N, C-alpha and C positions, 0 to 999 in steps of 0.2 A: 777228559782233561783233568789233571790233579790240581790241588790248590796252589802248589809252587809255580806250575806253568802258567796258571791264571794270573798270579801276582806279578810274573815277569813280563806279561804282555804289554803293559803301558811302557815299561822301560825299553822294550825292543822297538816299539813304535817311535818313541822319542829318539832312539839311536838312529833309526832309519831316517827320521826327519832331519836330524842334525847334518846328514851328509849333503842335503840340498839347501839348507838354511844359510842365511848370511850371518847368523849368530850361532856359535857352537854351544848348543844347549847342554850337552853332556859336560863340557869343560866348565861351564858356569853353574853346574849342578842344578840345572832346571830353573834358574832364576829368570824372572820375567824381564824381557828387554826393556830398555829405557823409555822408548816412545811407542805410541800406538801403531805407527807405521812399521816399526821394527817387529812388533808383535804380529801384525798381519802377515808380514813377509815370512816370519819364522814359522807360522802355523798354516801357511798356505799349502794345501794338499796337492802334490804333483806326483808324477811318476818318477821313481828311482830309475837309474840306468838299466838295471836288470829286474825291474819289478815284475813278478810273475802275474800280477793282475792286469798288466798292460797287454791289450790284445795283440800288439805287434811283437810281444815276447812269447806268445803261446807257441806250442809245438807246431812246426811247419805242416805236418800231416793233419793236425787238428784244424789249422787255419784253412788248409785245402778243402777239408770236409765242410767247413762253414761256407767257404766260397762256392762250393758245389750246391749247397742248399740255397744260397742267394741266387745262383744262376737258375735254379729250378723256379724260384719265385718270379724272376724276370720272365722265364719261358712261359709260365702259366698265363701271365698277363698278356704277353704278345701273341701267344697261340690262340687266345680267344678272339682276337680281332678278325681272323680270316677263316676260321674253321667252318663258318656258315656260308662263306662266299660261293662255293659250288652249288648251293641250294637256291641261288637267286632265281633261276627260271621256274623252279617248283613253287617258290614263294610268290612270284608274280602271278602264277595261275591260281594258287590257293587263296591269295589275298585280293585277287582281282585288281592288281595294280600293274603299271607298265614296267618293263624290264629296267628302264632308266631309274624309276622310283625305287625298285628293289635294291639298287646300289646303296641305299641309305642304311641297310642292315650292317654294312661295313663302315660307311662314312660316319654314321652317328656314334659308333663305338670309338672311332678315332677322334671324334670331336670330344668325347668324354676324356680321352687322353690329354686334351689341351687344358682342361680345367682341374682335373684331379691333382696333378702334381703341385699346383699353386696352393693347395691345402695340405696335402700329405707330406711334402718335402719340408716346409717350415715346422710342421708339427713334429716331424722326426728330429729336427734340430732343437726342439724344446723338450720333448719327452723321451726321445730315443728311437732307434731304428725299428726295433721289433714291434712296438705298439703302433707304429705308424704304418706297418705293412700287413701284418697278419689279420687283424679285424677287418681291414678293407677287403682283403682277398676272400675272406669268409662271406662277406656281403656280395662279392662278385659271384660266388657260387649260388647264392640265393637268387640273384637276378638272372643267372643263366637258366635256372629252373623256371623262373618267370617267363623268359623268352620261349622256352620249350612248350609251355602250356598256353601260350597266347593264341587267340582265335581271330584277331583282327589286326590290321596294319598299325593302328595307333599304339596298342599295347606292346606289339613287337618292337616298334621303333623306340618307345620310351624305355623299355627294359634293356635294349641294346645300348642306349646312351648311358644309362646309369651303370650298366656292366662295365663299359669302358672307363667311366669315371673312377670306379673302385679298382679296376684292373691296373690303373696307372700308378697306384701307390708304389710298387717296387721299381717302376721304370726309372724314377729319379733317385729313390732312396738306396737301391741296391748298388748302383754305380758309385754313389758317395760312400757307402758302407765299406767298399773295398779299400778306401783310404784309411778306414779304422784299423784294418788288419795288416796293411802293407805300406812300407815307405815308398817314396817316389821311385827308387831304384828297382824295387821288386814289383811294382804295381802293373807294369805293362802286360804281363801274361795273364794274371787274374782278370784284368779289365778286358782283355781280348775274349776270354771265356764268357764274361757277362754280355759283351756286345754280340757275340755269336748267338746267344740265347735270345736277346732282344730282337735281333734282325732275323735269326733263323726261324723263330716261331711262326711268323706269317708266311714263310716259304714252305714249311712242312705241313702246316694246318690244312691248306686246301686239298692236299692229297688224301689226308685222313677224312676230311669232311666229305669228299666225293665218294669214298668207299662206303661211308655210313649212309649217305643220302640215297644211293641207288640200291642199298640192301633192302629187299622186300620185307624183312622182319624188323627194320629200324625206321628209316626215313629221316627227313630233315630235322625233326624234333630231337632226335637222338644226338645230333651234333652238339646241342646245348646240354643235354643230359650228360654226355661224356665229358664236356667241359666242366660241368659242376662236380662230377665224381673226381676228375683229375685235380681240380682246385681244392676240394675238401681234403683229399689225400695229402697234398703238399702242405696245406695249412696244419694238418694234424702232425705231420713229421716235424715241421719247423717249430711248432708250439713246444715240443719236448726237447728237441735237439739243438735249436738255435738260441744261443745266449744273446744278451745285449752286448753291443760292441761300440756304441758311441761314447767316446772318451769323456766328454763333459758330464754325462749322466753317470758313468762309472766312477769318476772322481768325486762327484757329489755324494754318491753312496758310500764311498770310502771315507769321506769326511764325516758323514753321519755315524759310521761305524766306529771311527776313532774317538769321537766325542763320547759315545756310549761305553767303549772299552776302557778309556782312560779317565772318564769323568771330567775331562778338561773341555770346556765349551769353546776354546779358542780355535780349534781346527775348523777350517772353512774352505770353500771353493767358490769361485765367481758364479758358477752356474746356479748356486743356491740363491743368489741375489736376483736372478732373473724373475721378474714379476710376470706371472702367467695368469691373467684374468680375462674377462670377456673383452675388455678394451684392448689390452696388449696383444691378445690373440690375433686381432684384426690389424691394428695399427703397426705392430712390430713384426709379426710372423706371417700372417696370411698375405699381406701386401708386399712382403720383402721380394719375392721373385719378380713381381711386376716392377718394383722400383729398380731392381737390378737390370731388368730387360731394357728399361728406358733411360736409366742414368749411368749404367756401367758400360762404357764404350766397348770393352772387351767382350762382355756377354752379348751385347747387341751384334757385334761383328760375327762371333762364332755362331750365334743363333740364326742370323740371317743366312750365313753360308750353309749351315747344316739343314736349315729349312728349305732352302733352294734345291739342294740335292734330294732331300727326302720327298718334297712335293713332286719333282720330276719322276722319281722312282714310282710313287703310287699312281701317277698319271699313266706311266708306261705299263704298269701291271694290268690295267684295264684292257690292254690290247691282247693279252694272252688268251682269253676265251674266244676272241674274234679270230685270232690267227690259227689256233689249234682246234677250236670247237666249230665255229661257224664256217670258216674258209676250208678247212681240211676235213671236216665232218667226223672228227674223232669223238669217241664216247666220253661220258662225263669223267670217268677215271683217267682214261688215256690223255685227255686234253689238259689234265692238271699235272701230268708227269714232268713236263718241261720246267715246273717249279723246282725240280731236283737239280736242274742245271743252275738255276739261280742260287740254290742252297750250296752247291759245290763251289761256286764263286765266293760265297760268304765264308766258307771254310778255308778256301785258298788265301783269303785276305789275312788269316791268322799268321801265315808264313811270313808275309811282308812286315806285318806289325811286330811280330816277335823278333825278326831279324834286326829291326831298328833298336831293340833293347841294348845291343852292344854299343851302338853309337851314342845312345842316350846315357848309358853308364859313364862313358868318357866325358860327356858334357857335364854330368853331375859331379864327377871328380874334379873337373876344372873349376866348378863353382862351389867347392868346399862342401859337397854333399847336399847342397840346397837345390830344390826343384828348379828345373830349367824348362818351362812350358814350351818355349819356341823350338826346343830340340825334339818335340813330338811331331812337328809339322812336316818334315821332308816326305814321309810316305804319302801325304795328301797329294803331292804332285803326281805320283804314280796312280793313285786312286782316281784323280780327276781325268787322266788320260784314259784309263780303263773304262770309266763310266761313260764318257763321251763316245769312245770307240764302240762300246757295246750297244749304245742307242742307235748309231748309224748302221752297224752290222745287223742288228735285229730287224730294222726297217727294210733294208735292202734284200734280206733273205726271207722275208715273211711270206712271200707269195708261195702258193702250194707247188709251183713247179720246182722249187728248191727242196732239198732234203730237210726233214724235220730237225736233223741234227744241227744244221747251221744256226737257226735262230735259238736253239737250245744252248749251244756254246756261247752265242752272243749274250744270252741271259746270264751265263756265268760271269762274263766280263762286267755286266751291269751290277751283279751282286757283289763281286769283288771290289769294284770301284766304290760302291756305296759303303760297304763295311769298313774299308780302309779309312775312309773319311770319317765315318761315324765313330769308330774306336778312338781315333786321335782327337776328335772333338771332346769326347768324354775325358780322356787323359789330360787334355789341356785344361779343362775346367777344374778337374780334381787337383791338379798341380797348383793352379792359380788361387783357388778359393778355400782349399782345405776344409775346415769344419763347416763352412757355409756352401760347400760344393753342391749339396742337394738343392738349395734354392737356385743356384746358378743353372743347374741342369733342369730344374723345373721351368725356368724362364725359357730355356732352349726348347724343351718339350712342348711348351705352350705354343710357341710360334710355328714349329714344324708340324704340329698336329692340326693347327688351323688350316695350313696349306694342304695337308694330306686329306683333310675333310672336304675341302671345296673343290680341288682340282679333279678328282675322279668323277664328279658329277658331270663334268663337261667332256670327259675323255671318250666315252663311247660314241656320242654324236660326232665328235671330231674324227675319230678313226673310221667310222662308217661313211661319213660324207667326204672327208679328204683322202682317206685311204691310209692303211697302216704304214706303207713305205714313206709317203710324204710327211705323215704325222710324226713318225719316229725320227725322221731326218730333221724336222722342225725342232723337236725336243733336243736332239743331238747338237744342233746349231746353237740353241739357247744355252745348253750346258757348257759350251766352249767359252762363253762369256766369263764363267767363273774360274777358268783354268789358272789365271794369274793370282787368284785370291790367296793361296797358301804362301806364295812369295811375298805378297804385301804384308801378311800377318807375321812372317818371319822377320821382315824388316822393321815393321812398326809396332809389333805386339808388345815389346817391352815398354814403349812410350805410352801405349794405351793402358797397360797395367799400372803404370806409375800414377795414373789419374784415379785409380780405384779407391773407394771409401771402405771397401770390405776386405781388402787383402793387404798384407805388409808390402812396403815398397821393395822392389827388387834391388839386390845389391849391385 
């Protein structure tokens, strides 16, 4: 850069600022505004309409590449939850514990999901998305190795819990980060990809884990070694290829750069005034998801509904080894293949949620381009029906006298119903809470993970004592109770959002 271009830089920055300032700095030849308030408004750093530094203005293909990386981060965390699940019978023998106790290798990982986002989501809103995810996933890789080398139940269970704790970092942050790259009108398809990876990971992982477990040259320990290798590879890729996308952090950096380039100390951004110390980390950030869960009516309702469906899903998944392994006598690998039916349903859910984009775009246009969270909810009606029907279907066809294909197709309905609901819950929270969406999603993740931790512990005894058919029918009947919930949210959601302390009042 030559001296002339260097000397022109402050002038170009001031001209850029003048377009969004209430005071025409160029017309007044850079004179200082009359009042301190005018000065602050004039030098507040914001995005220009076509600002190339704004992530939403980046090249569409580049944004798609970033979204793919974020999906990988989400997939790594969710994949780790169930890759070790086919090893439970081997672990029970190796560790001399009951088969019911061996369920803890999955349940404790999910329990870590409950508490991790309560820390990582607020930290992402304070320091940025990248730093709140990549170091945590690196630690996940370390704990995965710790699980692999464990020689007793205590060390195995402890490392699995902490693995889930750090694996949860992208679960809430990635979904919120999609809002950094896309406006509400564009967000549906990228969010569907993220949801596919979050939900699809636990569907695919048992098949991979089964193949590794029965391999005579590998065994159950290699399920965790493979998890560690996968984790470290994705962290290495994203460390170099994934930039920061959180707008307040980027604008703070821009303000700092403008002060340096122009020598004018007046440039500022509100994120710079955020006091981040030991006290505020806890009182303002760490406790924010908890406050939102218990004080935000909208977060409470969405979290309760999503947790209800999520808990039933994890409860039902415990019947798969009974139906296909114990009752039908299939081998370790073959008994996990019906999870492909579940995954096929998860993929099918994309069609329904993407189809809703056209109707959402119309609702967006009617609202002058502002987000309309309630327009995300209609697919939930279809998802609820699919989910309940799948539970009944699975139970009624679980008996070995029926073809394996029938409960496998039923699993597809269960997966589709859940993923339709899950995607729209994420979209709803992103539309409603914007920059604080990560904290809202952390509150949601906390509640649903607690249920997913506790319910599977009772699932195997219930299915063995009551039977898979009655047990699944019981779950199907319970799920029907929630069928009207999307209609209630569509009717009263706006009123609940108007009570929010964390989001602008809807127009």
